[in-house]
mmCIF file of the C-alpha atoms, coordinates in Angstrom:
data_MODEL
# 
_entry.id   MODEL 
# 
loop_
_atom_site.group_PDB 
_atom_site.id 
_atom_site.type_symbol 
_atom_site.label_atom_id 
_atom_site.label_alt_id 
_atom_site.label_comp_id 
_atom_site.label_asym_id 
_atom_site.label_entity_id 
_atom_site.label_seq_id 
_atom_site.pdbx_PDB_ins_code 
_atom_site.Cartn_x 
_atom_site.Cartn_y 
_atom_site.Cartn_z 
_atom_site.occupancy 
_atom_site.B_iso_or_equiv 
_atom_site.pdbx_formal_charge 
_atom_site.auth_seq_id 
_atom_site.auth_comp_id 
_atom_site.auth_asym_id 
_atom_site.auth_atom_id 
_atom_site.pdbx_PDB_model_num 
ATOM 1   C CA . MET A 1 1   ? 0.283   0.127   0.221   1.00 0.00 ? 1   MET A CA 1 
ATOM 2   C CA . ALA A 1 2   ? 1.352   3.519   -0.849  1.00 0.00 ? 2   ALA A CA 1 
ATOM 3   C CA . LYS A 1 3   ? 2.463   5.811   1.243   1.00 0.00 ? 3   LYS A CA 1 
ATOM 4   C CA . GLU A 1 4   ? -0.345  8.542   0.310   1.00 0.00 ? 4   GLU A CA 1 
ATOM 5   C CA . GLU A 1 5   ? -3.174  5.806   0.426   1.00 0.00 ? 5   GLU A CA 1 
ATOM 6   C CA . LEU A 1 6   ? -1.979  4.615   3.825   1.00 0.00 ? 6   LEU A CA 1 
ATOM 7   C CA . GLN A 1 7   ? -2.686  8.046   5.090   1.00 0.00 ? 7   GLN A CA 1 
ATOM 8   C CA . THR A 1 8   ? -5.933  8.883   3.636   1.00 0.00 ? 8   THR A CA 1 
ATOM 9   C CA . LEU A 1 9   ? -7.052  5.648   4.866   1.00 0.00 ? 9   LEU A CA 1 
ATOM 10  C CA . VAL A 1 10  ? -5.826  7.021   8.198   1.00 0.00 ? 10  VAL A CA 1 
ATOM 11  C CA . ALA A 1 11  ? -7.619  10.148  8.088   1.00 0.00 ? 11  ALA A CA 1 
ATOM 12  C CA . GLU A 1 12  ? -11.159 8.639   7.141   1.00 0.00 ? 12  GLU A CA 1 
ATOM 13  C CA . GLN A 1 13  ? -10.650 6.108   10.292  1.00 0.00 ? 13  GLN A CA 1 
ATOM 14  C CA . LYS A 1 14  ? -10.019 9.072   12.036  1.00 0.00 ? 14  LYS A CA 1 
ATOM 15  C CA . ILE A 1 15  ? -13.325 10.739  10.260  1.00 0.00 ? 15  ILE A CA 1 
ATOM 16  C CA . LEU A 1 16  ? -15.323 7.823   10.923  1.00 0.00 ? 16  LEU A CA 1 
ATOM 17  C CA . ASN A 1 17  ? -13.936 7.409   14.900  1.00 0.00 ? 17  ASN A CA 1 
ATOM 18  C CA . ARG A 1 18  ? -15.598 10.993  14.871  1.00 0.00 ? 18  ARG A CA 1 
ATOM 19  C CA . ILE A 1 19  ? -18.955 10.509  14.010  1.00 0.00 ? 19  ILE A CA 1 
ATOM 20  C CA . TYR A 1 20  ? -22.140 9.689   16.546  1.00 0.00 ? 20  TYR A CA 1 
ATOM 21  C CA . VAL A 1 21  ? -25.253 8.883   16.360  1.00 0.00 ? 21  VAL A CA 1 
ATOM 22  C CA . ILE A 1 22  ? -27.743 11.442  18.460  1.00 0.00 ? 22  ILE A CA 1 
ATOM 23  C CA . ARG A 1 23  ? -31.287 11.876  18.038  1.00 0.00 ? 23  ARG A CA 1 
ATOM 24  C CA . GLY A 1 24  ? -30.913 9.177   15.312  1.00 0.00 ? 24  GLY A CA 1 
ATOM 25  C CA . GLN A 1 25  ? -28.668 11.287  13.077  1.00 0.00 ? 25  GLN A CA 1 
ATOM 26  C CA . LYS A 1 26  ? -25.184 10.683  12.365  1.00 0.00 ? 26  LYS A CA 1 
ATOM 27  C CA . VAL A 1 27  ? -23.151 13.847  13.215  1.00 0.00 ? 27  VAL A CA 1 
ATOM 28  C CA . MET A 1 28  ? -20.216 15.102  14.488  1.00 0.00 ? 28  MET A CA 1 
ATOM 29  C CA . LEU A 1 29  ? -18.986 17.647  17.408  1.00 0.00 ? 29  LEU A CA 1 
ATOM 30  C CA . ASP A 1 30  ? -18.060 21.066  16.934  1.00 0.00 ? 30  ASP A CA 1 
ATOM 31  C CA . ARG A 1 31  ? -15.058 20.013  19.075  1.00 0.00 ? 31  ARG A CA 1 
ATOM 32  C CA . ASP A 1 32  ? -13.723 17.531  16.665  1.00 0.00 ? 32  ASP A CA 1 
ATOM 33  C CA . LEU A 1 33  ? -14.467 19.429  13.673  1.00 0.00 ? 33  LEU A CA 1 
ATOM 34  C CA . ALA A 1 34  ? -12.662 22.588  15.243  1.00 0.00 ? 34  ALA A CA 1 
ATOM 35  C CA . GLU A 1 35  ? -9.668  19.881  15.594  1.00 0.00 ? 35  GLU A CA 1 
ATOM 36  C CA . MET A 1 36  ? -9.851  18.949  12.487  1.00 0.00 ? 36  MET A CA 1 
ATOM 37  C CA . TYR A 1 37  ? -10.271 22.444  10.688  1.00 0.00 ? 37  TYR A CA 1 
ATOM 38  C CA . ASN A 1 38  ? -7.176  23.134  12.886  1.00 0.00 ? 38  ASN A CA 1 
ATOM 39  C CA . VAL A 1 39  ? -9.195  26.471  14.595  1.00 0.00 ? 39  VAL A CA 1 
ATOM 40  C CA . GLU A 1 40  ? -10.150 26.565  17.996  1.00 0.00 ? 40  GLU A CA 1 
ATOM 41  C CA . THR A 1 41  ? -13.889 25.463  19.162  1.00 0.00 ? 41  THR A CA 1 
ATOM 42  C CA . ARG A 1 42  ? -14.642 28.973  20.195  1.00 0.00 ? 42  ARG A CA 1 
ATOM 43  C CA . VAL A 1 43  ? -13.868 30.446  16.509  1.00 0.00 ? 43  VAL A CA 1 
ATOM 44  C CA . LEU A 1 44  ? -15.689 27.924  15.148  1.00 0.00 ? 44  LEU A CA 1 
ATOM 45  C CA . LYS A 1 45  ? -18.822 27.987  17.148  1.00 0.00 ? 45  LYS A CA 1 
ATOM 46  C CA . GLN A 1 46  ? -18.650 32.186  16.879  1.00 0.00 ? 46  GLN A CA 1 
ATOM 47  C CA . ALA A 1 47  ? -18.859 31.715  13.312  1.00 0.00 ? 47  ALA A CA 1 
ATOM 48  C CA . VAL A 1 48  ? -21.667 29.324  13.137  1.00 0.00 ? 48  VAL A CA 1 
ATOM 49  C CA . LYS A 1 49  ? -23.645 31.909  15.519  1.00 0.00 ? 49  LYS A CA 1 
ATOM 50  C CA . ARG A 1 50  ? -22.851 34.718  13.090  1.00 0.00 ? 50  ARG A CA 1 
ATOM 51  C CA . ASN A 1 51  ? -24.421 32.768  10.555  1.00 0.00 ? 51  ASN A CA 1 
ATOM 52  C CA . MET A 1 52  ? -27.045 30.716  12.115  1.00 0.00 ? 52  MET A CA 1 
ATOM 53  C CA . GLU A 1 53  ? -29.329 30.945  9.228   1.00 0.00 ? 53  GLU A CA 1 
ATOM 54  C CA . ARG A 1 54  ? -27.253 28.834  7.220   1.00 0.00 ? 54  ARG A CA 1 
ATOM 55  C CA . PHE A 1 55  ? -27.644 25.667  9.743   1.00 0.00 ? 55  PHE A CA 1 
ATOM 56  C CA . PRO A 1 56  ? -31.900 25.212  10.148  1.00 0.00 ? 56  PRO A CA 1 
ATOM 57  C CA . LYS A 1 57  ? -32.155 22.298  12.752  1.00 0.00 ? 57  LYS A CA 1 
ATOM 58  C CA . ASP A 1 58  ? -31.712 19.734  10.169  1.00 0.00 ? 58  ASP A CA 1 
ATOM 59  C CA . PHE A 1 59  ? -28.174 20.913  9.579   1.00 0.00 ? 59  PHE A CA 1 
ATOM 60  C CA . MET A 1 60  ? -27.125 21.470  13.226  1.00 0.00 ? 60  MET A CA 1 
ATOM 61  C CA . PHE A 1 61  ? -28.498 20.994  16.899  1.00 0.00 ? 61  PHE A CA 1 
ATOM 62  C CA . GLN A 1 62  ? -26.971 21.986  20.243  1.00 0.00 ? 62  GLN A CA 1 
ATOM 63  C CA . MET A 1 63  ? -26.801 18.523  22.702  1.00 0.00 ? 63  MET A CA 1 
ATOM 64  C CA . VAL A 1 64  ? -28.612 19.038  26.065  1.00 0.00 ? 64  VAL A CA 1 
ATOM 65  C CA . GLY A 1 65  ? -27.408 17.983  29.162  1.00 0.00 ? 65  GLY A CA 1 
ATOM 66  C CA . LYS A 1 66  ? -28.882 14.608  29.189  1.00 0.00 ? 66  LYS A CA 1 
ATOM 67  C CA . GLU A 1 67  ? -27.325 13.649  25.649  1.00 0.00 ? 67  GLU A CA 1 
ATOM 68  C CA . ILE A 1 68  ? -24.100 14.556  27.313  1.00 0.00 ? 68  ILE A CA 1 
ATOM 69  C CA . ASP A 1 69  ? -24.363 12.610  30.220  1.00 0.00 ? 69  ASP A CA 1 
ATOM 70  C CA . GLY A 1 70  ? -25.418 9.493   27.824  1.00 0.00 ? 70  GLY A CA 1 
ATOM 71  C CA . MET A 1 71  ? -22.236 10.010  26.388  1.00 0.00 ? 71  MET A CA 1 
ATOM 72  C CA . VAL A 1 72  ? -19.832 9.811   29.404  1.00 0.00 ? 72  VAL A CA 1 
ATOM 73  C CA . SER A 1 73  ? -21.695 7.158   30.618  1.00 0.00 ? 73  SER A CA 1 
ATOM 74  C CA . GLN A 1 74  ? -21.130 5.032   27.457  1.00 0.00 ? 74  GLN A CA 1 
ATOM 75  C CA . ASN A 1 75  ? -17.681 5.967   27.451  1.00 0.00 ? 75  ASN A CA 1 
ATOM 76  C CA . VAL A 1 76  ? -17.192 7.637   24.349  1.00 0.00 ? 76  VAL A CA 1 
ATOM 77  C CA . ILE A 1 77  ? -16.241 10.945  26.069  1.00 0.00 ? 77  ILE A CA 1 
ATOM 78  C CA . PRO A 1 78  ? -14.046 11.030  28.921  1.00 0.00 ? 78  PRO A CA 1 
ATOM 79  C CA . SER A 1 79  ? -16.066 13.637  31.122  1.00 0.00 ? 79  SER A CA 1 
ATOM 80  C CA . LYS A 1 80  ? -18.609 16.890  30.690  1.00 0.00 ? 80  LYS A CA 1 
ATOM 81  C CA . SER A 1 81  ? -15.519 18.823  30.697  1.00 0.00 ? 81  SER A CA 1 
ATOM 82  C CA . TYR A 1 82  ? -14.531 17.189  27.423  1.00 0.00 ? 82  TYR A CA 1 
ATOM 83  C CA . PHE A 1 83  ? -16.399 20.027  25.855  1.00 0.00 ? 83  PHE A CA 1 
ATOM 84  C CA . GLY A 1 84  ? -15.337 23.068  27.753  1.00 0.00 ? 84  GLY A CA 1 
ATOM 85  C CA . GLY A 1 85  ? -18.402 23.587  29.928  1.00 0.00 ? 85  GLY A CA 1 
ATOM 86  C CA . ALA A 1 86  ? -20.540 24.455  26.773  1.00 0.00 ? 86  ALA A CA 1 
ATOM 87  C CA . ALA A 1 87  ? -23.046 22.252  25.310  1.00 0.00 ? 87  ALA A CA 1 
ATOM 88  C CA . PRO A 1 88  ? -21.727 21.297  21.854  1.00 0.00 ? 88  PRO A CA 1 
ATOM 89  C CA . PHE A 1 89  ? -22.883 21.414  18.543  1.00 0.00 ? 89  PHE A CA 1 
ATOM 90  C CA . CYS A 1 90  ? -23.788 18.597  16.584  1.00 0.00 ? 90  CYS A CA 1 
ATOM 91  C CA . PHE A 1 91  ? -23.293 18.823  12.605  1.00 0.00 ? 91  PHE A CA 1 
ATOM 92  C CA . THR A 1 92  ? -25.183 16.420  10.272  1.00 0.00 ? 92  THR A CA 1 
ATOM 93  C CA . GLU A 1 93  ? -23.319 15.938  7.065   1.00 0.00 ? 93  GLU A CA 1 
ATOM 94  C CA . GLN A 1 94  ? -25.378 19.017  5.370   1.00 0.00 ? 94  GLN A CA 1 
ATOM 95  C CA . GLY A 1 95  ? -24.225 21.001  8.305   1.00 0.00 ? 95  GLY A CA 1 
ATOM 96  C CA . VAL A 1 96  ? -20.515 19.644  7.809   1.00 0.00 ? 96  VAL A CA 1 
ATOM 97  C CA . THR A 1 97  ? -20.937 21.114  4.121   1.00 0.00 ? 97  THR A CA 1 
ATOM 98  C CA . MET A 1 98  ? -22.648 24.171  5.194   1.00 0.00 ? 98  MET A CA 1 
ATOM 99  C CA . LEU A 1 99  ? -19.468 25.086  7.417   1.00 0.00 ? 99  LEU A CA 1 
ATOM 100 C CA . SER A 1 100 ? -17.028 24.872  4.404   1.00 0.00 ? 100 SER A CA 1 
ATOM 101 C CA . CYS A 1 101 ? -19.115 28.270  3.397   1.00 0.00 ? 101 CYS A CA 1 
ATOM 102 C CA . ILE A 1 102 ? -18.318 30.106  6.482   1.00 0.00 ? 102 ILE A CA 1 
ATOM 103 C CA . LEU A 1 103 ? -14.833 28.968  7.209   1.00 0.00 ? 103 LEU A CA 1 
ATOM 104 C CA . ASN A 1 104 ? -13.432 29.806  4.052   1.00 0.00 ? 104 ASN A CA 1 
ATOM 105 C CA . SER A 1 105 ? -9.926  28.563  4.274   1.00 0.00 ? 105 SER A CA 1 
ATOM 106 C CA . LYS A 1 106 ? -8.263  25.651  2.035   1.00 0.00 ? 106 LYS A CA 1 
ATOM 107 C CA . THR A 1 107 ? -7.836  23.389  5.394   1.00 0.00 ? 107 THR A CA 1 
ATOM 108 C CA . ALA A 1 108 ? -11.758 23.610  5.652   1.00 0.00 ? 108 ALA A CA 1 
ATOM 109 C CA . ILE A 1 109 ? -12.138 22.747  2.028   1.00 0.00 ? 109 ILE A CA 1 
ATOM 110 C CA . GLU A 1 110 ? -9.894  19.620  1.877   1.00 0.00 ? 110 GLU A CA 1 
ATOM 111 C CA . VAL A 1 111 ? -11.156 18.234  5.400   1.00 0.00 ? 111 VAL A CA 1 
ATOM 112 C CA . ASN A 1 112 ? -15.049 18.925  4.314   1.00 0.00 ? 112 ASN A CA 1 
ATOM 113 C CA . ILE A 1 113 ? -14.222 16.723  0.990   1.00 0.00 ? 113 ILE A CA 1 
ATOM 114 C CA . ARG A 1 114 ? -12.789 14.096  3.084   1.00 0.00 ? 114 ARG A CA 1 
ATOM 115 C CA . ILE A 1 115 ? -15.830 13.753  5.977   1.00 0.00 ? 115 ILE A CA 1 
ATOM 116 C CA . ILE A 1 116 ? -18.359 13.975  2.770   1.00 0.00 ? 116 ILE A CA 1 
ATOM 117 C CA . ARG A 1 117 ? -16.729 11.102  1.358   1.00 0.00 ? 117 ARG A CA 1 
ATOM 118 C CA . VAL A 1 118 ? -17.070 9.234   4.645   1.00 0.00 ? 118 VAL A CA 1 
ATOM 119 C CA . PHE A 1 119 ? -20.718 10.183  5.018   1.00 0.00 ? 119 PHE A CA 1 
ATOM 120 C CA . THR A 1 120 ? -21.172 8.946   1.363   1.00 0.00 ? 120 THR A CA 1 
ATOM 121 C CA . ARG A 1 121 ? -19.322 5.449   2.182   1.00 0.00 ? 121 ARG A CA 1 
ATOM 122 C CA . LEU A 1 122 ? -21.414 4.956   5.519   1.00 0.00 ? 122 LEU A CA 1 
ATOM 123 C CA . ARG A 1 123 ? -24.770 5.774   3.204   1.00 0.00 ? 123 ARG A CA 1 
ATOM 124 C CA . GLU A 1 124 ? -23.350 3.168   0.957   1.00 0.00 ? 124 GLU A CA 1 
ATOM 125 C CA . TYR A 1 125 ? -22.483 0.853   3.670   1.00 0.00 ? 125 TYR A CA 1 
ATOM 126 C CA . ALA A 1 126 ? -26.221 0.922   5.024   1.00 0.00 ? 126 ALA A CA 1 
ATOM 127 C CA . VAL A 1 127 ? -27.619 0.130   1.693   1.00 0.00 ? 127 VAL A CA 1 
ATOM 128 C CA . THR A 1 128 ? -25.884 -2.472  1.296   1.00 0.00 ? 128 THR A CA 1 
ATOM 129 C CA . ASN A 1 129 ? -26.137 -4.258  4.686   1.00 0.00 ? 129 ASN A CA 1 
ATOM 130 C CA . LYS A 1 130 ? -29.414 -3.081  4.665   1.00 0.00 ? 130 LYS A CA 1 
ATOM 131 C CA . ASP A 1 131 ? -30.921 -6.874  5.725   1.00 0.00 ? 131 ASP A CA 1 
ATOM 132 C CA . ILE A 1 132 ? -28.457 -7.260  8.353   1.00 0.00 ? 132 ILE A CA 1 
ATOM 133 C CA . LEU A 1 133 ? -29.187 -3.879  10.078  1.00 0.00 ? 133 LEU A CA 1 
ATOM 134 C CA . LEU A 1 134 ? -33.073 -4.512  10.064  1.00 0.00 ? 134 LEU A CA 1 
ATOM 135 C CA . GLN A 1 135 ? -32.542 -7.749  11.631  1.00 0.00 ? 135 GLN A CA 1 
ATOM 136 C CA . LEU A 1 136 ? -30.271 -6.374  14.079  1.00 0.00 ? 136 LEU A CA 1 
ATOM 137 C CA . ALA A 1 137 ? -32.752 -3.597  14.935  1.00 0.00 ? 137 ALA A CA 1 
ATOM 138 C CA . GLN A 1 138 ? -35.443 -6.337  15.154  1.00 0.00 ? 138 GLN A CA 1 
ATOM 139 C CA . MET A 1 139 ? -33.194 -8.279  17.785  1.00 0.00 ? 139 MET A CA 1 
ATOM 140 C CA . GLU A 1 140 ? -32.705 -5.133  20.000  1.00 0.00 ? 140 GLU A CA 1 
ATOM 141 C CA . LYS A 1 141 ? -36.520 -4.516  20.296  1.00 0.00 ? 141 LYS A CA 1 
ATOM 142 C CA . GLU A 1 142 ? -36.912 -8.277  20.925  1.00 0.00 ? 142 GLU A CA 1 
ATOM 143 C CA . LEU A 1 143 ? -34.291 -8.455  23.581  1.00 0.00 ? 143 LEU A CA 1 
ATOM 144 C CA . LYS A 1 144 ? -34.941 -5.091  25.346  1.00 0.00 ? 144 LYS A CA 1 
ATOM 145 C CA . GLY A 1 145 ? -31.822 -5.638  27.534  1.00 0.00 ? 145 GLY A CA 1 
ATOM 146 C CA . ASN A 1 146 ? -31.771 -9.329  28.049  1.00 0.00 ? 146 ASN A CA 1 
ATOM 147 C CA . SER A 1 147 ? -28.128 -9.660  27.596  1.00 0.00 ? 147 SER A CA 1 
ATOM 148 C CA . ARG A 1 148 ? -27.898 -13.903 27.783  1.00 0.00 ? 148 ARG A CA 1 
ATOM 149 C CA . ASP A 1 149 ? -29.133 -13.811 24.184  1.00 0.00 ? 149 ASP A CA 1 
ATOM 150 C CA . ILE A 1 150 ? -26.205 -12.091 22.655  1.00 0.00 ? 150 ILE A CA 1 
ATOM 151 C CA . GLU A 1 151 ? -24.749 -15.010 21.846  1.00 0.00 ? 151 GLU A CA 1 
ATOM 152 C CA . ASN A 1 152 ? -27.676 -15.650 19.272  1.00 0.00 ? 152 ASN A CA 1 
ATOM 153 C CA . ILE A 1 153 ? -27.212 -12.114 17.575  1.00 0.00 ? 153 ILE A CA 1 
ATOM 154 C CA . PHE A 1 154 ? -23.432 -13.056 16.939  1.00 0.00 ? 154 PHE A CA 1 
ATOM 155 C CA . ALA A 1 155 ? -24.361 -16.111 15.637  1.00 0.00 ? 155 ALA A CA 1 
ATOM 156 C CA . VAL A 1 156 ? -27.459 -14.915 13.097  1.00 0.00 ? 156 VAL A CA 1 
ATOM 157 C CA . LEU A 1 157 ? -24.773 -11.740 12.376  1.00 0.00 ? 157 LEU A CA 1 
ATOM 158 C CA . LYS A 1 158 ? -22.309 -14.179 11.430  1.00 0.00 ? 158 LYS A CA 1 
ATOM 159 C CA . GLU A 1 159 ? -24.452 -16.318 9.211   1.00 0.00 ? 159 GLU A CA 1 
ATOM 160 C CA . LEU A 1 160 ? -25.952 -13.216 7.668   1.00 0.00 ? 160 LEU A CA 1 
ATOM 161 C CA . ILE A 1 161 ? -22.488 -11.789 6.670   1.00 0.00 ? 161 ILE A CA 1 
ATOM 162 C CA . GLU A 1 162 ? -21.005 -15.210 5.447   1.00 0.00 ? 162 GLU A CA 1 
ATOM 163 C CA . LYS A 1 163 ? -24.273 -15.551 3.092   1.00 0.00 ? 163 LYS A CA 1 
ATOM 164 C CA . GLN A 1 164 ? -23.460 -12.252 1.580   1.00 0.00 ? 164 GLN A CA 1 
ATOM 165 C CA . SER A 1 165 ? -19.701 -12.747 1.508   1.00 0.00 ? 165 SER A CA 1 
ATOM 166 C CA . ALA A 1 166 ? -19.897 -16.448 -0.110  1.00 0.00 ? 166 ALA A CA 1 
ATOM 167 C CA . PRO A 1 167 ? -18.443 -16.482 -3.462  1.00 0.00 ? 167 PRO A CA 1 
ATOM 168 C CA . THR A 1 168 ? -20.482 -17.207 -5.921  1.00 0.00 ? 168 THR A CA 1 
ATOM 169 C CA . PRO A 1 169 ? -19.673 -20.380 -8.055  1.00 0.00 ? 169 PRO A CA 1 
ATOM 170 C CA . ARG A 1 170 ? -18.975 -19.461 -11.710 1.00 0.00 ? 170 ARG A CA 1 
ATOM 171 C CA . ASN A 1 171 ? -17.843 -21.329 -14.860 1.00 0.00 ? 171 ASN A CA 1 
ATOM 172 C CA . LYS A 1 172 ? -14.211 -21.542 -15.809 1.00 0.00 ? 172 LYS A CA 1 
ATOM 173 C CA . ILE A 1 173 ? -13.098 -19.988 -18.724 1.00 0.00 ? 173 ILE A CA 1 
ATOM 174 C CA . GLY A 1 174 ? -10.411 -21.050 -20.714 1.00 0.00 ? 174 GLY A CA 1 
ATOM 175 C CA . PHE A 1 175 ? -8.694  -23.897 -22.483 1.00 0.00 ? 175 PHE A CA 1 
ATOM 176 C CA . LYS A 1 176 ? -9.085  -27.205 -20.801 1.00 0.00 ? 176 LYS A CA 1 
ATOM 177 C CA . GLN A 1 177 ? -6.030  -29.131 -19.513 1.00 0.00 ? 177 GLN A CA 1 
ATOM 178 C CA . TYR A 1 178 ? -5.342  -32.796 -19.805 1.00 0.00 ? 178 TYR A CA 1 
ATOM 179 C CA . ASN A 1 179 ? -3.258  -35.266 -17.960 1.00 0.00 ? 179 ASN A CA 1 
ATOM 180 C CA . LYS A 1 180 ? -0.781  -36.904 -20.926 1.00 0.00 ? 180 LYS A CA 1 
ATOM 181 C CA . GLY A 1 181 ? -1.829  -40.520 -19.470 1.00 0.00 ? 181 GLY A CA 1 
ATOM 182 C CA . ASN A 1 182 ? -5.211  -39.459 -20.294 1.00 0.00 ? 182 ASN A CA 1 
ATOM 183 C CA . GLU A 1 183 ? -5.505  -38.242 -23.542 1.00 0.00 ? 183 GLU A CA 1 
# 
């Protein structure tokens, strides 16, 4: 693998690790985006506040205390202080795209291109693995906290993944080879 490809893969993995599902939407947090854009979180938030008309609720929303507590309890973030005392802004894919309009820098544009590509791959993955995700959602509803059936979940997931990744039989093409003794 070429060095440039590896760097791209690492960058995409960093982006993936910073996409969270909050209120049923895939979002990125202001703090993570500011770090990627190489600006202070406060500067990013100020730019957003000056341009609030560009960020409707389906582009951006602010987390509430209960959501922050949930992230701490699930060890997604170490503590509430991770956000510096202010409730973070959460940006959907469209909100991230809009950020490049107000943070008019070369870095912001380059980072946004990478982020949009990752969001696109996530959508493609979801479409490709729709059956698995639907069955997983159904199992979650059925279990509702019953942890002893987790082994069953993994067995079904493994079976679905194997079924999807099983190679389809193909006819061989080319010349048929004969052994010298069987001519």
